N, C-alpha and C positions, 0 to 999 in steps of 0.2 A: 180112418185115415188123417182127422183134427188133432186126435193124441198124438200122432207121432208127428207131424206137423209142428204140433204145442212144444215136444220132448226135443224136438231138433230146435226150435228155436230158443229155450231156455239154454240147453249145452253151448250153443251157439254164442249166447248172452255171457256166459260163466266164463268160457273159455278167450273170448274177449277181455272179459275182467282181469283175468290171472295173467294173460299176455301185455297188459298195462301195467301191471302189478310187476312183474319181470320186467320189464322196460324203465320202469321211473326207480325199481327199486336198486339198481345197482349203483346209482349215484350216492344212493344213502347210505350203502356200507364201503365208501372208496376211504382210504386213509394214508398217509403221506408216507412212502418211505425213507427213512432216512439217508443222506447219503453217506457213502463210505468213510471210515475216520469219526464218524458221530460229530455231524454239526449241532453244536448246542446253541441256545439261545431262540428267540421267537421265529417263525417260517417268515420270510420276507410278505409284506403284504402287496397285495396286487388292486389295481384302480384300474375299476372296469369304464372305461368312456364310450358313451354311445348309446346304444338301444333302440327301440323300434320306435318311432316317432307316434302322436296320434292319430295322425292321417294314414299311417298303415295300419296300425290297429283298426279302425274304423275301416279299411278297406279289404282285411281280413275277414271282420265281423259280415259284412256286406256280402262278400263271395260267398262264405260259409251260409247264411241265410238261402240265397239264392239256390245255393247247389241243394239244400235241405228240401227248399221249396219245390223244387225242380224233380227231385225223386219221389216226393211225397206223392205229387200229381201224377207221375207214371205210376206207381204203383197202384193209385184209386182207381186209373184207369185201366191200366190191365186188370184189377177185380174185378170192376163192374163190364168189362166185353168178357170175362171168362162166365160170370153170371148171366150174362144174357144167352151167351153162346150154350149152355149148359139147358137154362129155359127154354129156349127154341127147341132145340134136338130132342127133348124127353117127351 
């Protein structure tokens, strides 16, 4: 059973990595299609104004850390309860 669980975990990791590559690679292969009539010259520059401020980045990082710790504690407690339950029933 451990072998099957390990293989499924590896497959899930590889699947997640492939999904991440597929999602992010679409922007890498994007290109501008010239308008009809063949526009000449450089494309118009786009100025991006704004973005995420430092406090928003800190808030997102804090939320991610809290969520990760919550998931880790839940998984640990679940695993410990399963171990205790199987030891008492044997």
